[in-house]
N, C-alpha and C positions, 0 to 999 in steps of 0.2 A: 541536503537530502538529494536523492537522483530524481531528475525531472522525468526521465522516461526509463523504465526499467528493461526496455529493449534496446537501449542505446549501444553503439558499438563501442568497444574499448579504445582508449586513447593511445595505446601503444601500437596500434595497427593503422595503416592508411586507409582512407575512405575510397571507395570505389569511384572513379571518374573525377577526383579532385586532386589538384596539384598538391603534393605534400609540402611544398614550400609556401603555399598560400597563406596570408595573414589569418590567423584564428578569427579575427572579427569579420574579415571578408566573407570566409567560408560558413560562419554561423549566421545565417540570415533568418528571416521570418519562415522561410520554407524549410528550415532544418527540421528533420523528423523528430528531433529531441524535444521539441516544443509541442507535440501533439497531446491533446487532452487538456491543454491550458487555454481556451479560447479567448480569455480575458486580455491575453497579451496582444490580440490582433484587433485592430479597429474594424477590419472587414475580413469576414470569415472566408471569402473566396480567394483571397490573396495567398492563403497557406496550402491550397490543394495542389496535390502532385500527381505526376503521372505514375501508373503503376509500375512497380519494380519487379522484374522477372527474377524469380528464385532459381539459382542454379540446381539442376537435377542431382549433381553429384554431392550436394550437401546433405549430411546425415541427418535423420528426422530428429535425433535426440538433441541436435543443436539448436533447434527452432523452439523459441518460447512461446507460450500462448498469445494470442492476439491481445492487444491492449483493450481493456474493457470499457473504457470511457466512451459514451455514445457519441460525444462530439468528434471522435476520431473516426468512427465507423464509416460515414459517408464517403470521405475523400479515398479511403483505403479499404474497400469493402473485402477484397480477398487476398490482401497482402499479409505475408507473414514476416516476421523479423529476420534480418540478415545476420545478426549476431546474437550470442546468448547474452544473458545479464552480466554486467561487469560491475564490480563493487564500486560504489561511488567514491569510497574513501581514497581510492587511488588517483582521483582526478586532482589537479593543481587547484590551489585556492583561488587563482585568478581567472578560473574558467568562465567564460562569458560575462566578464566583469560588467560590461556595458550594459548588457541586456537584463541583468538581474536586479538592477535598481528599481525597476518598475513592477516588480513581482507583488501581486496583492496577497495578503494573508490568507492562508488555506486553514480551515478549522480541521484539527486532527481529533480523531475520536479518542476519548479517554478510557483507558483500560484500568484505572485505579479502582480497587476494590473498595465497596461502600463499607462504612464502619459497622460493627455488629450491632444489632438491636438488643436493647436491655429491657427485659419484662420483670417486674417485681409484683410479688403476690403477698398480700397481707390478710390477716384474719386471725380469730380466736383459735384456741385449741379444738381439735375434733370436729371441725367444720368443713374438712376436705382441702384444706390449703395445700399440703403437700401433693395430694392426688392431682389437684389442678395444676400445679406447677410442672409435675412430672409428665402430664398429659400435654401440656402446651409444649413442652421441649420435643416430645416425641413427633407431634404432628407438624411443627414447625422446623424440626430438625435443628434445635437450639441446644446449646449445653445447660444442663441442669446443675445448680450448686445450692447446697444448704449451709448456712452459716451457724447452725447449731452445734455446740460443742457436745461431746459425748456425756460429760458429767455436767448437769445443770447447776450444782451447788458450788462449782469450783469458780473462783475469781479469775476471769481471762483478761489479759491486758488488750488495749485497742489493737495492737498490731497483731496479736494472736487471733483476735476475733476476725479481722480482714485478711488473714493470711491465706485461706483457701482461694478467696477471690483474686488476691495478688498473683498467686501462682497460676490461676486460669487466665488472667489478662495478659500474662507473658506470651500467650499463643492465640491473641485475639485476631490475628490475621489468617487463622485457619478454620474459623467457624462463623456462621451467619448471625448468631444471636445468643443470648444468655437469659435464663430464667432463674431469678434469685429468690430462694425460699428462706425462711426463718431469719428475716432481716432484723425484726425486733426480737431479740432474744431475752434480755435482762431490762432494757429501759428504752423508752421512746426516742432517746438521743443517738442510739447506735447507727441508725441510717444515715447520719451526717458523716460519719467515718467512710461509709460505703460510697457515698455521693462524692467526697473528696477524692477517693482512690479512682473513681470512674472518670471524673474531671481530669485527673492526672493522666489518664490513657486517652483523653479526647472523647469520652463517652459521657452518658448521662442517662437518667431515667427516662425511657420513650413511652412505655406503657405501664400503667399501675392497675392491678386487678385487686379489688377489695371485696372480700366474701363477708357479707353482713348477716350477722346473727344476734341473738340476745342470751344472757345468762342462764336463763331457764332451759333454753334448748341445748346448750352445751352440757347442762347437767343430765338431761335425758339421754345424751350420748355417752354417758359414763365418765365425764370429766370429774376429778375429785379436786375439790378446793378446800380440803380440811387443812393443809399446810398454809401458813401465812404467806410464803413466798408465792405461791399460786395466786392467791388473792391480790397479791402486790403486782404481779405481772399482768393480771387479766386486763386492766384498762390500758395498758402502755400502747398496744398496737392500735387501738381504737382512737386514742387520743392524738397519736402522731398523724393519722389519717385526716382526723377532724380538724386539728389546729395547726399543723405544721406543714401539710402537703398542699401544695398550690398548682393550678394549671390543669391542662387536659393533654392527652386523654386519661380519664380515670374511670375504669369499668366497674360498677357496683354489681355484685352478683347476690341476689337474695337467696339466702340459705335456709330460711325458716320453712319447716314442713316440707323439705325436699330431700329426696334420696340423693346419694353421693353421685350416681350417674347423671341425674338431672342437674346437679350443680356443675358437674365437669362440662355437660353438653352446653349449658347456658354461657359458661365462661368462654367457650371455644366459639359459639356463635357471636358473641359481642366482640371478641377479638378478631373475628373475620371480618367485621365491619369496619375495621381501623387499618388505615394504611401506615405501617411503621417507618416507611421512608418519609412521610410527611413530617415537617417540622413540628416537634413537640414543645408545648410550653410548660411542661411540668418543671417546677422548681421547689426548693425547700425555704420556708420562711426562716428568716434570720432570728436566732435565739440569742437573748441578752439576759444576763443576771440583773443588770441595771443599765441605764444609758452609758454608752460608750465601753461596755464591757461584754463583748460578743463571746459566743461559744467558740472554743478552739477545735477545729475539725480535722487537724492533721494527726492522724493516729500515731505515727512515729513520734512526733513532738510530745503529744500527751503522755505516751508511754515513757519517754525519756524523763520528763518532769516527775512523773509518779515514781519511778524507779529511783531517781535521784533523792527524792524526799524520804522513801523507804529506807535507803541506805544510810542517809545522814541521821534518821531517828531510830534507826535500828528496829523498824516495824517487822513483826512477822507476817505471814500470809493471812492469818485471821483477824489482824487488826483492821476494822472497817473505818476507822478514823484515826487521825495523828495525834489528837490531843486528849487530855483526861477530862473525865466527866464526873461530877459529884453522884455518889450512889445513896446517900442518906439525907433525909430531911432533918434539919436541926430542930428538935423538940427539947422539952425541958430535961427528960431523962438522959438524952444524948449530951446535953450541955453540961449537966451536973458531972457526968461521968468524964468529960474531957477538959473541964473547966482549967486545970493546971497547964495542959498542952496548949489551950487557946491563947494563952499570954504571948506565945511568938507566931500565932497565926496572923494573917492579913486578910482584909475583906475588900471586895470589889463589887460594884453593881453587877447583877445578873440580868442579861438581856434575853428575853423570850424570842427566839428567832432561829435562824438556820445556821448551824455551826459550820465554820469554813476554816481553811488554813490560808494565809496570805504568803506567797512564795516568791522571792526574788531569784530569778533563774536567767543566767547569761545576759544580764543588763536590762531585763524586762520583768514585769510584775505580773503574776498569774494568781488566780483565785481558784482553789481546789475545793470542790463541793463533794465531801465524802459520801453523802446519801446517794447520789448517783454515780460517783466516782468519775465525774467530768471536770473539766478545766476550762476556765474563762480567762481571756486576756484583758488585763486592765490597761486599757490604752490611755486612760486619763489619770494614770496614778500620780499622786503628789511627788513633787521632785525630791523630797527627802527619802521616800522609798526608792526612787529610781537611783539615787546615788548609793543606796546600801544594796542594790540587787546584783552587783557584779560579784560573782564568786571566783574561785580558783579551782584548778584541776583537782587539788587535794580534798575539797569539799563538794565535788561533783557539780562544779559551776553554780552552786546555790549560795546566794549572799545572806539570806535570812528566811526563817519560816516563823511566822506569828499565828497564835491562836486568836480567832476572831468570831464574831456573830454578825450575820447579815440579816437586816430587817428594814423594810420600807426604804429601799435604794440607799442604804447606809451601812457602812462597816465599822464596827466597834472592835479594836484590837484590845485583848483581854490577857494575853499572855505571851511570854517569850519561849518558843521551842528551840530555836537555833539561831545564832547570829554570828557570822564569821567563824572563828575557831571555837566559839563558846556554844555550849548546849544546856538547855533549861534542865535536862536530867542531872546535871552535875553541879547545879547552882541552887543556892538557898532562895526563898521567895524574896527576900530583901534584895539580894544580888540581882535577881531578874528584874524587879521593879525598877531598881536604879539604873540599870543598863537601858531599859526602855525610855525611862525619862530623859536620859542623857542624849540618846540617839534620835529621839522623836519629839524634842522639846520645840524645835522650830517648825514642825509640820503644821501647815495652815491649809486645810481642805474642808470642802463642805460635804465630802462623801466618805471621809475616814476620820475617825476619832480614837484617841487613846484613852481607855477608860481609867478613872483615877482609882488610887488605892489608899486604904486607910488602916490603922491599927483597930482592932476589935473593940476598943472602948469608944471609938468614934461612929458606931453604927447609926445613931440618930442622924449624924451629919451626913453620912453616906446615903440614907434614905431620902433626905430633904433636898440634897444638891443634885440627885439624878431622878427626875420624875419619870423618865422612860424606862426605869429598871422595873422588872417583875419580881425580883428577889435579891437577896443579899447572899453572896457566895463566899464561904469561909474557906481560904486556901491554906493547906499545911505548909510549914515552913520548909519541908525537904523538897527534893526534886520531884518533877511530875512523872507520872508513869504513862508512857505514851501507848495509845492505841487501846486502851481499856479503861474500865470504870475504876475510880480511885476511891475507896471507901473513907479515906481520911480527909476528903473535901466534904463539906456540909453546905446545904442549901436552905435558906429560910424564905419562903414564899411571901410576898408583901400584900397579897389578896387585893391588889389594886385591879386586876383584870381575871376575873374568875372563869378562864376559859381553858379548854383542853383540846388535844388533837386526837381525833377519832377515825378508826377506818370504817367506812360505811359499806354495806352489803345487803343484798336481797331488796333492791329498791322496788316499791310499789307506788303506783299513781293513783290518787284519788282527788277529784275536784281539781284544784289548782296547786296541789302541794304533793311532793314526794316524801314517802316515809321509808327510812332505812334502818337496818339493824346496826348497832354501834359495838365496835370491838376496841379494847384496850390491850396493851401488851402485859403478859403475865409469864414470868419465868422462861424468857426466850420463845414463847409462844404468844397467841393471842386468845382472849376470852370475851365471850359475848356478855354485854352488859344486859342483864335481864330486865325487862319491863321498862327500859327507858329508850324509847326510839329517838331517831334523828329526823327533824323535820326540815325540808328545804322547798322553797318555793319553786315552782316549775321555771320561772323567768330567771332564777339564779342558776338553775340547772343548765339552762342554755347558755347563759352569759359565761359561765365559768367551765363549760364542757365537763360536767360532773358525770362520773359512771361509777358503777360498783367497783370497790377497791380503793378508791381515791382516799386521801387524807384530808378531813375538814376541821376547821376551827369552830368549836361549838361553845356555847354556855348553856348551863342547865337552868330550867325553869321549874318551879314547884307550883302546884295548883293547891294552894291552902285554902282558898275560898272561891265562891262563885255560885251562880245560879244552878249550874249542873252539878248536883251533889255526887253523881257517879264519877266525876273527874276530880273531886276533892283529895288531896294527898298524891295525886299522880305526878309523875315527873316526865319531862322530855327535853332533849338536847336541841337547841335553836341554831340554825347556821349563822356563822359570823364571817367566814371567808374560806377560801380554798388555800390549802398548803401546798403550793405547786412544787416546792423542792423537797418535801418530806416523803419518806416511804415507810416510816414506822409511827404507830400511835404512841400516846402517852402511856406510861406504865398504870396499872390499875391502882397502885398506892398513891401515886401522884395525882391520878385523876380524882380521887376522893378528897384529897388535901386541898387541891387547887380550887375545887368548886365549893367546898364547904367552908364554913367560918374557922379561923385559926383557933386550934386548941390552946395555944400558948400566945396570948395577946401581945401585940407588938410593943405596948407600954411596958409590960413586965420583962420582955426580951430586952429592951434597950437598957433598962435599969440593971439587969443582970450584966450586960456587956460593960456598962460604965464602971463596974466594980473591978473589972479585970486590967490591971496595970500591964502595959505593953513591955515586953522583953525582946529585943531584937535576937533572932536566932543566930547562933555562932557554931562554927565548926569544932568539934571536939579536937582537943589538942593531942598531937600524936606523942606517944611516950618516947622520952629522950633514951637513946642508946647509951650505955655505959662504955666508956673508953677503956679498952683492953691494954 
């Protein structure tokens, strides 16, 4: 860099100095090029010079402004430079080599633009969330962005969900901040994709604004919760803020009994007390399906895995899960009607839990949870699964897809959907079972089990050898029908645990207990269970972060006797646990079957099954073509 912007050019001789003089000789401590750097001189008086007379004939425009450093002003109070500024890049590298070694570091002001501030606004519907977000963007001159798609019912991939934000972040150096609205659109795990994308661009959540309201207040503002989807989405934003958001600054704006203008003003007032440039401690809590199985937050990778699975199984857009589900319960009438076909059926334990698909993709194992359409990395997968996880380009890099059930930190593999070049839809049940046994026979894991399979006549053995089972699943011999309910599979409940999953709604608090309405699924909708409320202790509501719209596991209690005659014959559902990964309740038909005594006792059922001789399913022979 130039030591003095007023230094004379090196291609011109200096006044009063022999041009042949050695450079080190003529560059002394009194050289005017050193003015303004007093640290070079042990004695300030040694560098003072006599005034230099300015030639009158020199044009005024040739004279630069006086050097502004105050240390320079006393020795040369009225002097103006003799020569204009000369580009320092023209100077040789050996210039003043002996004097430069003692230069002290000089702090240079930084002109680097500070990163944009990220503000995120959370809240229920119709509480002023969008109005607050837009007003913040106007007052702070930030960019406003909403991640809500135009059509709520359309399934959007993780990459499409964050696409508007990705486009905006490409221009992050052109604005001072971002206000993100509608970050929780379908479930509470979507903000993790946003957080991943922000971190990729060197950003993070700087300020979080939470609009606090309750269910009754939103109803007064015209929010319609008649559709099951709206009841499902209601608690997601609240639960994310209450359970997964950590750190400060988190600004909570009370919205109850407030006009919209008051809510906006309160949010701006609290935001004005926050310094966005201050280091924020906001972070997101790590989400795990089970230990060593974290949520995959890279939206591009998640979208690639789900797209590869859909292509391999030929799933259409309306398929909300990749596997087949039983649609009928096995009663006596159904058994009698299908007795001949049941000879080639096979049975397996039915585990009551969360249905998942186990996917081997590009040498790693992932777990797809269809209810939330999210993916977890199985970092501690058994070596047997790791060896099978490497796919090829022909099968979209997928090595296998297994149908499984997750419950209590354990995965039970129940079916083969795809492995290598073979697909379960093209295989008979015996072929699928045999291939699973062959490939997974050496699997030794405390977290993954392959469920056993039996012929129908061994139903009593199946029940006794699998105490964790909640039912017996009868699987048809033909190929599975991916992505929808298969009416040719039947389920016989074992009545071991008479519990059902219910959606709770309209909570009311009295004493130390919360009372909710109970909803069950009925023909792709939900129906209120009249006269049977759900009772949840207040301590459990706090421990499990329970809110209107959650799915709870409950058992039904009947008041057959007691001192209070008015309660005799009454019923209620008692809380057993929170169904964290479920978004739909039990069907109305199953609800009654699971909580009531079996209409066809198990002993009679096993006797009927023992009379059926197993006949392995075979493929029909193709007719031979006659030689011409």
